[in-house]
C-alpha positions as CSV (number, residue, x, y, z in Angstrom):
1,M,20.4,1.0,50.3
2,K,21.0,1.2,46.6
3,I,22.6,4.4,45.6
4,V,23.2,5.6,41.8
5,V,25.9,8.3,41.4
6,I,26.1,10.1,38.0
7,G,29.5,11.3,37.2
8,A,32.9,10.1,37.9
9,G,35.1,13.1,38.6
10,V,36.8,13.6,41.6
11,A,33.4,14.6,43.7
12,G,31.5,11.2,42.3
13,L,34.1,9.3,42.8
14,A,34.9,10.6,46.7
15,I,31.3,10.2,47.4
16,G,30.9,7.0,46.0
17,W,33.9,5.6,47.8
18,R,32.7,6.9,51.0
19,L,29.1,5.4,50.5
20,A,30.5,2.2,49.4
21,E,33.0,2.4,52.4
22,A,29.5,2.9,54.7
23,G,28.2,-0.4,53.4
24,Q,25.7,1.0,50.8
25,D,25.5,-0.7,47.1
26,V,26.6,2.0,45.0
27,V,26.6,2.3,41.3
28,L,28.7,5.1,39.4
29,L,27.8,6.0,35.9
30,E,29.9,8.2,33.7
31,R,29.8,9.5,30.6
32,G,33.3,9.2,29.5
33,Q,36.1,7.7,31.3
34,P,36.3,8.2,35.0
35,G,38.2,11.4,36.3
36,R,38.7,12.7,32.7
37,G,37.0,15.7,32.8
38,A,37.5,18.9,35.0
39,T,39.5,16.7,37.5
40,W,42.0,15.8,34.6
41,A,42.1,19.4,33.3
42,S,42.9,20.9,36.9
43,A,46.0,22.0,38.4
44,G,45.8,20.1,41.8
45,M,46.5,23.0,44.1
46,L,44.6,23.1,47.2
47,A,44.4,26.7,47.3
48,V,42.9,27.7,50.4
49,T,44.2,31.4,50.4
50,A,44.4,32.5,46.7
51,E,41.2,31.2,45.6
52,L,38.8,31.9,48.5
53,Q,39.9,35.8,49.0
54,N,36.7,37.7,49.7
55,S,34.4,34.7,49.7
56,H,31.2,34.0,51.5
57,A,31.9,33.0,55.2
58,A,30.4,29.6,54.7
59,E,32.6,28.6,51.8
60,I,35.7,29.8,53.6
61,E,34.9,27.6,56.6
62,F,34.0,24.8,54.3
63,A,37.4,25.1,52.5
64,N,39.5,25.3,55.8
65,Y,37.6,22.2,57.2
66,S,38.3,20.2,53.9
67,N,41.8,21.2,54.0
68,T,42.6,20.0,57.5
69,L,40.7,16.4,56.0
70,W,43.5,16.1,53.4
71,P,46.2,14.6,54.8
72,E,44.4,11.8,56.2
73,F,42.3,11.5,53.1
74,A,45.4,11.5,51.0
75,K,46.6,8.9,53.2
76,Q,43.6,6.7,53.1
77,I,43.5,6.9,49.2
78,E,47.0,5.4,48.7
79,V,46.6,2.8,51.2
80,L,43.3,1.4,49.8
81,S,44.6,2.0,45.9
82,G,48.2,0.9,46.4
83,Q,49.0,4.5,44.4
84,N,50.8,7.5,45.3
85,I,48.8,10.9,44.4
86,G,51.7,13.2,45.0
87,Y,50.2,15.1,47.9
88,V,53.0,17.4,49.1
89,P,52.7,20.4,51.5
90,H,55.2,22.6,49.9
91,G,53.2,26.0,50.2
92,A,51.9,28.9,48.0
93,L,53.2,32.1,47.4
94,I,51.0,35.1,46.5
95,L,52.3,38.0,45.0
96,A,51.7,41.6,45.2
97,E,52.9,44.2,42.3
98,D,52.8,47.2,44.8
99,A,52.6,48.3,48.3
100,P,48.4,48.9,48.1
101,A,48.2,45.3,46.7
102,L,50.5,43.9,49.5
103,A,48.4,45.5,52.1
104,A,45.3,44.0,50.6
105,L,46.8,40.4,50.7
106,E,47.3,41.2,54.4
107,R,43.9,42.1,55.0
108,Q,42.6,39.2,52.9
109,A,44.9,36.0,54.7
110,I,42.4,33.3,55.8
111,Q,45.2,30.4,55.9
112,P,46.6,30.1,59.6
113,G,50.3,30.3,59.4
114,S,50.1,32.9,56.2
115,T,53.0,35.8,56.7
116,L,53.5,38.7,54.5
117,V,57.1,38.6,52.7
118,R,59.4,41.4,51.5
119,A,60.2,41.2,47.6
120,D,63.8,39.7,48.4
121,Q,62.3,36.8,50.6
122,A,59.6,36.3,48.0
123,R,62.6,35.4,45.7
124,Q,64.3,33.2,48.0
125,I,61.1,31.0,47.9
126,A,60.6,31.3,44.0
127,P,64.0,32.4,42.4
128,L,62.4,32.5,38.8
129,V,60.6,35.5,40.2
130,T,62.5,38.4,38.8
131,G,60.0,40.7,37.7
132,D,58.9,43.9,39.5
133,I,56.9,42.9,42.8
134,A,56.6,44.4,46.1
135,G,56.4,41.4,48.0
136,G,54.0,38.6,48.8
137,L,52.0,36.5,50.9
138,W,53.4,33.2,52.0
139,S,51.3,30.1,52.8
140,P,53.9,27.8,53.8
141,H,51.5,25.0,54.8
142,E,49.2,25.0,51.7
143,A,49.5,21.7,49.9
144,R,48.9,20.3,46.3
145,V,48.1,17.1,44.7
146,D,48.8,15.1,41.2
147,N,45.5,15.6,40.2
148,R,45.4,12.9,37.5
149,R,47.3,10.5,40.0
150,L,44.2,11.3,42.2
151,A,41.6,10.2,39.7
152,L,43.1,6.8,39.0
153,A,43.6,6.4,42.6
154,L,40.2,7.3,43.6
155,T,38.7,5.1,40.9
156,A,40.7,2.1,42.4
157,A,39.7,3.1,45.8
158,F,36.1,3.5,44.8
159,S,36.1,-0.4,43.3
160,K,38.2,-1.8,46.2
161,A,35.6,-0.5,48.7
162,G,32.4,-2.5,46.7
163,G,31.6,0.2,44.1
164,R,30.5,-0.8,40.6
165,L,31.8,1.5,38.2
166,L,30.5,1.7,34.6
167,A,32.1,4.1,32.2
168,N,30.9,5.1,28.8
169,E,27.4,5.0,30.5
170,A,25.6,8.3,29.4
171,V,22.7,9.1,31.3
172,V,19.7,9.7,29.0
173,R,17.2,10.6,32.0
174,I,16.3,10.0,35.6
175,E,13.1,7.8,36.0
176,R,10.4,9.0,38.4
177,D,8.0,7.2,40.2
178,D,4.9,9.4,41.9
179,G,7.4,12.3,41.5
180,R,10.4,10.5,43.1
181,A,13.7,9.8,41.8
182,A,13.4,5.9,41.1
183,A,15.9,4.9,38.8
184,V,18.7,6.2,36.3
185,R,18.3,5.4,32.3
186,T,21.2,4.9,30.0
187,P,21.3,3.6,26.4
188,F,22.6,0.6,27.8
189,G,20.5,-0.1,31.2
190,L,17.9,1.2,34.0
191,Y,19.4,1.1,37.3
192,P,16.8,1.5,40.2
193,A,17.7,3.4,43.0
194,D,16.9,4.5,46.7
195,A,18.5,7.8,46.2
196,V,20.4,9.2,43.0
197,L,23.2,11.6,43.5
198,L,23.9,14.0,40.5
199,A,27.7,14.5,40.5
200,A,28.3,15.3,36.9
201,G,30.3,18.6,37.1
202,A,29.7,21.0,34.4
203,W,27.4,18.6,32.8
204,S,24.9,18.1,35.7
205,G,22.7,20.9,34.2
206,Q,22.4,18.9,31.2
207,V,20.8,15.8,33.2
208,E,18.4,17.9,35.4
209,P,18.3,21.6,34.3
210,A,15.3,22.4,36.6
211,V,16.9,21.6,39.6
212,A,20.9,21.7,38.9
213,P,21.5,25.3,37.8
214,V,25.1,24.6,36.6
215,T,27.0,26.2,33.7
216,P,30.3,25.2,32.2
217,V,33.1,27.8,32.8
218,K,36.2,27.1,30.3
219,G,39.6,27.3,31.5
220,Q,43.1,26.8,29.3
221,M,46.2,25.8,30.8
222,I,49.9,25.5,29.4
223,L,52.6,23.1,30.4
224,L,56.4,24.6,30.1
225,T,59.2,22.5,30.4
226,P,62.8,24.1,31.1
227,P,66.2,24.0,29.6
228,P,69.1,21.9,31.1
229,G,70.2,23.4,34.5
230,Q,66.8,25.0,35.3
231,S,63.9,23.9,37.4
232,P,60.7,25.3,39.3
233,S,60.5,25.9,42.9
234,A,58.7,23.7,45.1
235,A,55.9,26.3,45.9
236,V,52.9,27.2,43.9
237,I,53.2,30.9,42.7
238,W,50.2,33.2,41.8
239,G,50.5,36.6,40.5
240,N,49.6,38.7,37.3
241,G,46.5,36.8,36.7
242,I,47.9,33.5,36.8
243,Y,49.4,30.7,38.8
244,A,52.2,28.0,38.3
245,V,52.0,24.7,39.3
246,P,55.3,22.4,39.7
247,R,54.5,19.1,37.8
248,G,57.7,17.2,38.1
249,N,60.5,19.5,36.5
250,A,57.9,21.5,34.5
251,L,55.2,24.4,35.4
252,A,51.5,24.3,34.7
253,I,50.2,27.8,33.7
254,G,46.8,28.8,34.3
255,A,44.0,29.4,33.9
256,T,42.0,31.4,31.7
257,V,38.4,32.1,32.6
258,E,35.8,31.9,29.6
259,D,32.0,31.8,29.5
260,V,31.5,29.9,26.4
261,G,29.3,27.2,26.8
262,F,30.6,23.7,26.3
263,D,33.3,24.5,24.0
264,T,36.7,23.3,25.0
265,A,38.5,24.2,21.8
266,L,42.1,25.4,22.4
267,T,43.1,28.9,21.2
268,D,46.1,30.8,20.3
269,E,44.8,33.8,22.4
270,G,44.6,31.7,25.4
271,R,47.7,30.2,25.3
272,D,49.5,33.4,24.7
273,R,48.1,35.1,27.5
274,L,48.8,32.7,29.6
275,R,52.6,32.5,28.7
276,Q,53.0,36.2,28.5
277,A,51.7,36.9,31.9
278,A,53.8,34.0,33.2
279,E,56.9,35.7,31.7
280,K,56.1,38.8,33.1
281,L,56.5,37.5,36.3
282,M,59.5,34.8,35.5
283,P,61.2,36.3,32.7
284,A,63.4,33.3,32.6
285,L,60.6,31.3,31.0
286,R,61.0,32.8,27.9
287,G,63.5,30.2,27.4
288,W,61.2,27.4,28.6
289,T,59.5,24.9,26.0
290,L,55.9,24.7,25.5
291,A,55.0,21.2,26.0
292,D,51.2,21.1,26.4
293,H,48.1,23.0,26.3
294,W,44.9,21.6,27.2
295,A,41.3,23.1,28.3
296,G,38.7,22.0,30.8
297,L,35.2,22.9,32.1
298,R,34.3,23.9,35.6
299,P,31.0,23.7,37.3
300,G,29.8,27.2,38.1
301,S,26.6,28.2,39.8
302,P,24.5,31.4,39.8
303,D,25.9,32.7,43.1
304,G,29.2,31.2,43.0
305,L,28.7,28.8,45.7
306,P,28.8,25.1,46.0
307,L,25.5,23.0,45.4
308,L,25.6,20.3,47.7
309,G,22.5,18.4,49.3
310,P,18.9,17.2,48.2
311,T,17.0,18.9,45.2
312,A,13.6,19.7,44.7
313,I,13.0,15.9,43.9
314,E,12.4,13.6,46.1
315,G,15.3,11.4,46.3
316,L,17.7,13.5,44.1
317,W,20.5,14.9,45.5
318,L,23.1,17.0,43.9
319,A,27.2,17.8,44.3
320,S,28.0,20.2,41.9
321,G,29.0,23.9,41.7
322,Q,32.3,23.5,43.3
323,Y,33.7,25.7,40.4
324,R,37.7,26.2,40.9
325,N,37.9,24.4,44.3
326,G,36.7,20.9,43.1
327,I,40.1,19.0,44.3
328,L,40.1,21.3,47.6
329,F,36.5,20.6,48.6
330,A,36.7,16.8,47.7
331,P,37.2,15.4,51.2
332,A,34.6,17.7,52.8
333,V,32.0,17.0,49.6
334,A,32.6,13.6,50.3
335,E,32.0,13.3,54.0
336,T,29.0,15.8,53.7
337,M,26.9,14.1,50.8
338,R,27.4,10.7,52.4
339,D,26.0,12.0,55.8
340,Q,23.3,13.8,54.2
341,I,22.2,10.9,51.9
342,L,22.6,8.4,55.0
343,G,20.4,10.8,57.2
344,R,23.3,11.7,59.5
345,A,23.9,15.4,58.7
346,P,21.8,18.5,58.1
347,V,22.1,20.8,54.7
348,N,24.3,23.6,55.1
349,P,21.8,26.5,53.8
350,A,24.3,28.6,51.9
351,F,25.1,25.3,49.8
352,D,21.3,24.0,49.6
353,P,20.6,23.6,45.7
354,R,16.9,24.4,46.7
355,R,17.8,28.1,47.2
356,F,17.3,28.5,43.4
357,A,13.9,26.3,43.1
358,A,11.6,29.5,42.7
């Protein structure tokens, strides 16, 4: 079966890898360099608890399932690619500023093993947190991954599984034959296909707007490095509208949420907002150095749920709309889309892209 995948972010790479591994003839077309979009700009948390509070039941179930796949998924990527992707289950701490917020956290806990902790216990887990807090929700089994290493390793794994990746190959259009998606055209060639998978992240709607109602949501992040003698805790910290993710001896602070189309310009306002919010939680960060500042575009959907399945165009499949959960969802998205395209699994109605067909 000839399959053309459009987009080499974490979703396109992982799905392409699983399809190639299953013996399919897979060509992956990427408008830029593989993994350099939202995947590269993300923070790499597998944030089952913090990102999915008050979410749709189907999305929570999908997130928990994907989280269970991650240890083996990471191991397989590392063995095939020969590269370490920095998968570490060092936990996540969600902070509450007062007693009502702490009680709300207890009601919203969805990760098995999560426990409420007092303020003093929270500071033992994260000594940099010296601002006013009432306590927190500690999820000791939550993990994180080095998203940039992941992008590089998935690219290698896809190629070693027999897939063919073409970078700087922007899609012009999807060609149809009697209404069916039959080939993908770029400025450099025509790629016939028995199935086409559109996994171009925030740009998916630019390729096929009628069946991919995906909009970009900008997020800015900053990286802070410590003075001599200081270092971040091992856990991911959430609170005061930000998260802080260890990156070596530095802290990545994110992220803004901006509805500004495809504008990825860095702003002083976004930078300062992130830094001030982080310093309120962790006053010691006032002595840390701003080492980097970047932005990316997340793929959003009209109802906030992923778009995973066949579209109204026969032969065209969509994997997008993961919003802030692209890294977390990657193993389950890869498995789900492989099995759907190969006729092994039904479509989850909550994620069916055709729910917006009208």
